[in-house]
Structure formats: structure tokens, C-alpha cells
C-alpha positions in Angstrom: 76.3 -48.4 81.6 72.8 -49.6 80.6 72.8 -46.9 77.9 76.0 -48.2 76.5 74.8 -51.8 76.3 71.5 -50.7 74.8 73.3 -48.8 72.1 75.6 -51.8 71.5 72.7 -54.2 71.2 70.8 -51.9 68.9 73.8 -51.5 66.6 74.4 -55.2 66.5 70.7 -56.0 65.6 70.8 -53.3 62.9 74.0 -54.9 61.5 72.6 -58.4 61.4 69.4 -57.1 59.8 71.3 -55.3 57.1 73.3 -58.5 56.4 70.1 -60.5 56.2 68.6 -57.9 53.9 71.6 -58.0 51.5 71.6 -61.8 51.6 67.9 -61.8 50.8 68.4 -59.4 47.8 71.2 -61.6 46.5 68.9 -64.7 46.7 66.1 -62.6 45.1 68.4 -61.7 42.2 69.4 -65.3 41.6 65.7 -66.4 41.6 64.8 -63.7 39.1 67.7 -64.7 36.8 66.5 -68.3 37.1 63.0 -67.3 36.1 64.3 -65.3 33.2 66.5 -68.2 32.0 63.5 -70.6 32.2 61.3 -68.2 30.2 64.0 -67.9 27.5 64.5 -71.7 27.3 60.7 -72.1 27.1 60.4 -69.6 24.3 63.2 -71.3 22.4 61.4 -74.6 22.7 58.1 -73.2 21.5 59.5 -71.4 18.4 
């Protein structure tokens, strides 16, 4: 029974970690897009 619960807990923690990682990568992409947009608007202003 302990083995079963250990496996269940491990699977659950891996699942949440994967969700967190995918959420983080989404946020990271948004931040990168934001920075790129700022660079473009700055270069437009300077030209």
C-alpha cells in the first residue's frame, strides 16, 4: 500500500511540476515578445 501511495504522490508532483514549467515558459515567451516590441518602438522613435 505504501508503494502505491508513493507512486501516486510522485506522479502528482511530476504533473504539477510540468504544469508549472509550461506556465513559466508561456510567461517567458510573453516577456520576450514584450521586450522585442519595446525594442522595435524605441528604434522607430530614434529613426
